[in-house]
Rosetta silent file (secondary structure, phi, psi, omega in degrees, C-alpha in Angstrom):
SEQUENCE: MSLKPGWESRCYEDFEVGDVYIHPSGRTITSTDNSWFTLLTLNTNPLHFDHEYAAATEFKRPLVNSCFTIALITGMSVTDVSQNAMANLGWDEVRLPNPVFEGDTLYARSEVLEKRESQSRPNVGLIRIKTIGFNQHGTTVIEFKRAMLIYKRGHVPETARQRAAKQFEQKSSESNSEA
SCORE:     score description
SCORE:     0.000 S_00000001
   1 L     0.000  136.777 -178.171   24.973  -24.476  -53.337 S_00000001
   2 L  -105.234  123.245  172.288   22.676  -25.253  -56.230 S_00000001
   3 L   -81.906  124.097  179.586   22.972  -23.051  -59.281 S_00000001
   4 L  -108.047  109.623  175.585   19.531  -21.963  -60.626 S_00000001
   5 L   -56.634  151.452  173.046   19.227  -20.451  -64.002 S_00000001
   6 L   -74.109  177.859 -178.870   17.019  -17.297  -64.488 S_00000001
   7 L   -53.271  121.523  177.663   13.952  -17.222  -66.711 S_00000001
   8 L  -115.997   13.373  179.551   14.969  -18.513  -70.200 S_00000001
   9 L    75.056  176.135 -171.834   11.441  -18.409  -71.793 S_00000001
  10 L   -93.105  143.985  160.188    9.317  -21.130  -73.272 S_00000001
  11 L   -88.600  168.862 -173.511   10.190  -23.727  -75.800 S_00000001
  12 H   -56.466  -39.668  179.372    7.766  -25.019  -78.339 S_00000001
  13 H   -71.185   -9.719 -179.354    6.587  -27.821  -76.019 S_00000001
  14 H   -80.563  -23.161 -176.593    5.687  -25.414  -73.395 S_00000001
  15 L   -86.819  141.769  173.124    2.850  -23.720  -75.350 S_00000001
  16 L  -134.130  146.202  174.843   -0.820  -25.023  -75.531 S_00000001
  17 L   -61.395  134.016  178.243   -3.683  -23.557  -77.578 S_00000001
  18 L    97.938  -10.795  174.920   -5.695  -21.375  -75.298 S_00000001
  19 L   -58.850  137.853  176.721   -2.761  -20.393  -72.998 S_00000001
  20 E  -126.903  128.328  177.265   -3.018  -16.663  -72.055 S_00000001
  21 E  -116.519  126.524  176.516    0.062  -14.826  -70.863 S_00000001
  22 E   -94.390  109.751  179.551   -0.357  -11.459  -68.947 S_00000001
  23 L   -76.367  140.536 -163.730    3.052   -9.908  -69.843 S_00000001
  24 L   -66.129  -30.147 -172.549    4.926   -8.624  -66.803 S_00000001
  25 L  -106.203  137.798  170.561    6.019   -5.213  -67.709 S_00000001
  26 L  -101.828  160.825  172.437    4.098   -1.991  -68.362 S_00000001
  27 E  -148.252  127.041  178.001    5.515    1.235  -70.027 S_00000001
  28 E   -82.572  130.677  179.097    4.628    4.777  -69.715 S_00000001
  29 L   -92.760  134.028 -177.228    5.222    6.547  -73.074 S_00000001
  30 L  -109.332  163.265  179.583    6.869    9.865  -72.987 S_00000001
  31 H   -57.543  -40.119  175.904    7.006   12.772  -75.401 S_00000001
  32 H   -62.493  -38.743  172.467   10.672   11.923  -76.066 S_00000001
  33 H   -48.812  -54.970 -176.395    9.852    8.317  -76.874 S_00000001
  34 H   -55.143  -52.806  177.525    7.337    9.559  -79.368 S_00000001
  35 H   -65.182  -35.728  175.494    9.345   12.190  -81.054 S_00000001
  36 H   -66.980  -48.408  171.476   12.401   10.182  -81.134 S_00000001
  37 H   -64.459  -38.832  177.654   10.903    7.185  -82.719 S_00000001
  38 H   -60.239  -44.233 -179.061    8.889    9.271  -85.193 S_00000001
  39 H   -83.075  -29.467  176.046   11.889   11.187  -86.402 S_00000001
  40 H   -60.475  -38.405 -175.522   14.158    8.119  -86.336 S_00000001
  41 L   -97.696   17.529  175.416   11.947    6.492  -88.728 S_00000001
  42 L    56.588   32.960  168.140   11.479    9.580  -91.042 S_00000001
  43 L   -81.713  111.461 -175.389    7.790    9.834  -90.253 S_00000001
  44 L   -99.609    8.909  176.406    7.136   13.482  -91.055 S_00000001
  45 L   -63.165  109.983  176.689    3.483   13.653  -89.930 S_00000001
  46 L   -54.739  -15.969 -178.273    3.448   16.665  -87.534 S_00000001
  47 L   -69.666  -15.358  174.606    0.662   14.998  -85.440 S_00000001
  48 L   -89.108  -20.905 -175.707    3.353   12.940  -83.651 S_00000001
  49 L  -140.644   12.028 -177.954    5.783   15.691  -82.655 S_00000001
  50 L  -119.133  107.274 -179.232    4.355   19.210  -83.225 S_00000001
  51 H   -62.516  -41.039 -177.106    2.277   20.038  -80.102 S_00000001
  52 H   -67.769  -36.457 -178.945    0.782   23.267  -81.737 S_00000001
  53 H   -74.560  -39.077 -177.381   -0.297   21.352  -84.879 S_00000001
  54 H   -64.356  -25.180 -176.795   -1.808   18.440  -82.808 S_00000001
  55 H   -68.638  -27.750 -174.094   -3.741   21.034  -80.709 S_00000001
  56 L   -89.666    3.086  178.844   -5.701   22.101  -83.824 S_00000001
  57 L   -92.743  178.187  172.460   -6.802   18.444  -84.489 S_00000001
  58 L   -63.677  -23.589 -179.120   -9.761   16.382  -83.039 S_00000001
  59 L   -82.888  -24.557 -176.761   -7.213   14.843  -80.683 S_00000001
  60 L    58.174    1.530  177.331   -6.006   18.152  -79.226 S_00000001
  61 L  -159.055  162.310 -175.257   -2.643   16.685  -78.390 S_00000001
  62 L   -55.209  149.705  172.586    0.101   14.521  -80.222 S_00000001
  63 E   -96.894  147.578  169.647   -0.790   10.933  -81.076 S_00000001
  64 L   -78.732  143.100 -174.540    1.884    8.287  -80.408 S_00000001
  65 L   -61.358  125.929 -177.152    3.347    6.912  -83.632 S_00000001
  66 H   -68.753  -24.616  170.680    1.428    3.532  -84.203 S_00000001
  67 H   -62.093  -41.796  172.648    4.683    1.934  -85.419 S_00000001
  68 H   -62.923  -33.040  178.453    6.071    2.535  -81.875 S_00000001
  69 H   -69.027  -41.955 -176.032    2.980    1.095  -80.389 S_00000001
  70 H   -71.525  -32.688  176.944    3.269   -2.149  -82.276 S_00000001
  71 H   -73.632  -38.927  179.085    7.018   -2.406  -81.649 S_00000001
  72 H   -60.755  -47.760  178.011    6.517   -1.645  -77.962 S_00000001
  73 H   -65.886  -38.743  177.472    3.651   -4.232  -77.507 S_00000001
  74 H   -65.554  -43.889  178.425    5.532   -6.906  -79.562 S_00000001
  75 H   -58.635  -41.247  175.554    8.618   -6.216  -77.207 S_00000001
  76 H   -59.515  -30.155 -173.775    6.489   -6.728  -74.060 S_00000001
  77 H   -84.309  -15.953 -175.497    5.469  -10.226  -75.316 S_00000001
  78 H   -56.789  -43.792 -178.409    9.076  -11.458  -76.063 S_00000001
  79 H   -53.651  -45.338 -179.197    9.744  -12.630  -72.525 S_00000001
  80 H   -83.219  -32.444 -169.464    6.765  -14.902  -72.583 S_00000001
  81 H  -122.369  -31.714 -169.018    6.316  -16.065  -76.254 S_00000001
  82 H  -128.034    8.487  176.859    9.340  -15.376  -78.444 S_00000001
  83 L   -54.018  -33.414  178.370   12.533  -15.170  -76.548 S_00000001
  84 L   -99.400   32.249 -178.044   13.299  -18.661  -77.990 S_00000001
  85 E   -83.428  137.497  170.116   12.146  -17.778  -81.453 S_00000001
  86 E   -83.099  -30.119 -177.906   14.209  -18.873  -84.460 S_00000001
  87 E  -162.518  144.385  164.165   12.242  -16.461  -86.696 S_00000001
  88 E   -93.382  129.735 -175.075    9.343  -14.068  -86.586 S_00000001
  89 E  -101.377   -7.768 -177.609    7.175  -14.800  -89.495 S_00000001
  90 E   136.102  164.356  174.546    4.923  -11.766  -89.331 S_00000001
  91 E  -113.425  149.008 -175.488    1.918   -9.851  -88.000 S_00000001
  92 E  -133.242  156.687  165.469   -1.539  -10.198  -89.471 S_00000001
  93 E    52.293   50.559 -176.102   -4.830   -8.440  -88.735 S_00000001
  94 E   -81.506  123.500  167.901   -3.211   -5.377  -86.989 S_00000001
  95 E  -124.305  151.100  174.486   -5.875   -3.064  -85.649 S_00000001
  96 L  -123.564   77.838 -166.557   -5.666    0.164  -83.752 S_00000001
  97 L   -67.874  -11.173 -175.511   -9.046    0.719  -82.263 S_00000001
  98 L  -152.537  143.879 -172.907   -8.104    3.654  -79.962 S_00000001
  99 L   -76.283  156.529  173.479   -5.505    6.267  -80.036 S_00000001
 100 L  -108.478  131.589 -174.741   -2.443    6.214  -77.894 S_00000001
 101 E  -117.957  154.729  170.434   -1.260    9.473  -76.197 S_00000001
 102 L   -55.673  139.527 -176.218    1.977   10.648  -74.535 S_00000001
 103 L    95.674  -12.528 -179.132    1.696    9.839  -70.770 S_00000001
 104 L   -75.062  135.808  171.217   -0.254    6.703  -71.427 S_00000001
 105 E  -103.555  120.917  179.493    0.939    3.452  -69.800 S_00000001
 106 E   -99.763  150.385 -179.342    0.511    0.315  -71.849 S_00000001
 107 E  -136.896  169.589 -177.704    0.326   -3.206  -70.934 S_00000001
 108 E  -148.164  158.154  173.342   -0.195   -6.493  -73.045 S_00000001
 109 E  -146.703  154.755  179.855   -1.386   -9.970  -72.929 S_00000001
 110 E  -130.782  137.438  179.241   -1.138  -12.796  -75.580 S_00000001
 111 E  -113.814  143.722  178.145   -3.210  -15.904  -76.274 S_00000001
 112 E   -90.032  128.551 -173.027   -1.915  -18.882  -78.134 S_00000001
 113 E  -108.731  -22.039 -176.861   -4.217  -19.528  -81.075 S_00000001
 114 E  -159.050  140.968  169.462   -2.414  -22.307  -82.904 S_00000001
 115 E  -137.159  129.999  177.397    0.589  -24.766  -82.445 S_00000001
 116 E  -156.386  153.048 -178.175    1.941  -27.144  -84.907 S_00000001
 117 E   -66.188  149.235  168.289    5.182  -28.951  -85.922 S_00000001
 118 L   -73.035  128.517  179.353    7.284  -27.500  -88.684 S_00000001
 119 L   -75.805  -23.577 -175.634    7.198  -29.733  -91.693 S_00000001
 120 L  -104.367  -13.806 -173.047   10.691  -28.477  -92.956 S_00000001
 121 L  -137.434  106.854 -171.895   12.452  -27.916  -89.689 S_00000001
 122 L   -70.972  -17.720 -176.112   12.455  -30.628  -87.040 S_00000001
 123 L   -85.923   -7.646 -177.879   14.096  -28.357  -84.452 S_00000001
 124 E  -136.221  165.856  172.941   11.297  -25.838  -84.253 S_00000001
 125 E  -129.475  163.307  179.457    7.330  -25.519  -84.224 S_00000001
 126 E   -99.089  135.384 -175.493    5.077  -22.888  -85.337 S_00000001
 127 E  -122.000  128.841  161.033    3.184  -20.815  -82.725 S_00000001
 128 E  -105.460  140.832  173.653    0.340  -18.300  -83.603 S_00000001
 129 E  -139.650  162.151  175.061   -0.760  -15.865  -81.055 S_00000001
 130 E  -124.175  133.423  179.210   -2.994  -12.903  -80.732 S_00000001
 131 E  -115.933  132.942  174.058   -1.674  -10.016  -78.627 S_00000001
 132 E  -116.160  135.091  179.836   -3.741   -7.157  -77.211 S_00000001
 133 E  -109.643  130.283 -177.347   -2.127   -4.007  -76.031 S_00000001
 134 E  -141.483  151.397 -172.597   -4.182   -1.905  -73.647 S_00000001
 135 L   -90.091 -167.852 -175.959   -3.667    1.314  -71.606 S_00000001
 136 L   -67.969  -10.109  171.470   -3.978    2.311  -68.071 S_00000001
 137 L  -107.411   10.885  177.271   -7.851    2.432  -68.202 S_00000001
 138 L    85.795   11.941 -176.921   -8.185   -1.003  -69.763 S_00000001
 139 L   -92.788  132.516  176.824   -8.929    0.260  -73.269 S_00000001
 140 E   -62.803  121.426  173.394   -7.655   -1.744  -76.133 S_00000001
 141 E  -108.649  -16.017  175.376   -5.224    0.307  -78.194 S_00000001
 142 E  -160.169  151.609  167.460   -3.806   -2.372  -80.533 S_00000001
 143 E  -152.070  151.008  178.983   -4.310   -5.973  -81.340 S_00000001
 144 E  -163.145  161.978  169.096   -2.671   -8.136  -83.847 S_00000001
 145 E  -108.201  146.808 -178.824   -1.866  -11.780  -84.632 S_00000001
 146 E  -139.905  146.284 -177.568    1.733  -12.885  -84.958 S_00000001
 147 E  -120.271  140.241  177.139    3.283  -16.178  -86.233 S_00000001
 148 E  -158.542  154.406  166.323    6.777  -17.412  -85.266 S_00000001
 149 E   -87.711  120.252 -179.163    9.054  -20.396  -85.129 S_00000001
 150 E  -106.696  134.979 -174.835    9.896  -21.453  -81.730 S_00000001
 151 E   -69.398  140.768  165.330   12.967  -23.707  -80.905 S_00000001
 152 L   -68.844  157.107  179.910   12.171  -27.156  -79.385 S_00000001
 153 L   -65.584  132.845  179.911   13.671  -28.054  -76.046 S_00000001
 154 L    91.767   -2.091  174.559   17.200  -29.003  -76.477 S_00000001
 155 L  -117.055    5.861  175.618   17.663  -26.912  -79.736 S_00000001
 156 L   -71.837  128.536  178.501   17.839  -23.464  -78.247 S_00000001
 157 L   -68.901  146.230  179.489   21.250  -22.047  -79.098 S_00000001
 158 L   -67.463  141.422  167.146   23.404  -21.252  -75.938 S_00000001
 159 L   -88.645  165.506  179.279   23.580  -17.584  -75.234 S_00000001
 160 H   -66.551  -33.875  173.305   26.697  -15.630  -74.452 S_00000001
 161 H   -57.896  -43.244  177.312   25.211  -15.169  -70.953 S_00000001
 162 H   -67.576  -42.360  168.957   25.011  -18.855  -70.564 S_00000001
 163 H   -52.770  -52.624 -174.563   28.474  -19.456  -71.836 S_00000001
 164 H   -64.556  -44.800 -179.542   29.928  -16.737  -69.586 S_00000001
 165 H   -52.504  -52.458 -177.323   27.960  -18.202  -66.443 S_00000001
 166 H   -52.510  -57.338  178.462   29.533  -21.660  -67.204 S_00000001
 167 H   -56.085  -35.914 -178.624   33.103  -20.079  -67.364 S_00000001
 168 H   -71.636  -43.028 -179.552   32.506  -18.122  -64.233 S_00000001
 169 H   -71.082  -29.007 -179.737   31.392  -21.288  -62.286 S_00000001
 170 H   -72.090  -48.883  175.347   34.260  -23.242  -63.663 S_00000001
 171 H   -55.140  -38.645 -177.576   36.712  -20.519  -62.549 S_00000001
 172 H   -73.408  -30.641 -177.357   34.931  -20.185  -59.213 S_00000001
 173 H   -81.077  -27.318 -174.115   35.178  -24.017  -58.484 S_00000001
 174 H   -76.482  -42.023 -178.954   38.791  -24.063  -59.646 S_00000001
 175 H   -77.559  -28.399 -177.796   39.790  -21.201  -57.211 S_00000001
 176 H   -76.239  -21.803 -177.352   37.676  -22.807  -54.253 S_00000001
 177 H   -87.358  -20.440  174.815   39.466  -26.095  -54.754 S_00000001
 178 H   -79.776  -23.159 -176.893   42.905  -24.355  -54.705 S_00000001
 179 L   -75.690    0.000    0.000   42.045  -22.662  -51.398 S_00000001
């Protein structure tokens, strides 16, 4: 039997300018998601959690908190672009061209805009991406640029999951050799 690791994301060397990643998961936003996030972050604008108030606006229904939208779309991109990040350096040029409503399902894609070596940290490189979030109708609801430092191959810290898997394999082989 050959042990094969699961997906462990990309290292700096795996990125090329122009690469586009269609992120694998979509997410339908519920009223609970919107209310919980809005109240958790002390956003008191009733447009996000008061259905009666929202009905009197041009939108006629609650808007999803835009901070939730950026958090969700950023999260969707992690598997493909920043699971091996040493640091997220920030978001730029955040745009919200269309509203998000409760019940919308969001998806995301990211394009690599820039890749360069770090001048001060030889174990990482800098990646800049543009991420676009879109709804079930293909309508763009958010776009932003993000910069991050990504570990180079051989420098990604070992995760607890990887350590536990090694211990498991070691114990399994010991018990198999005793049998």
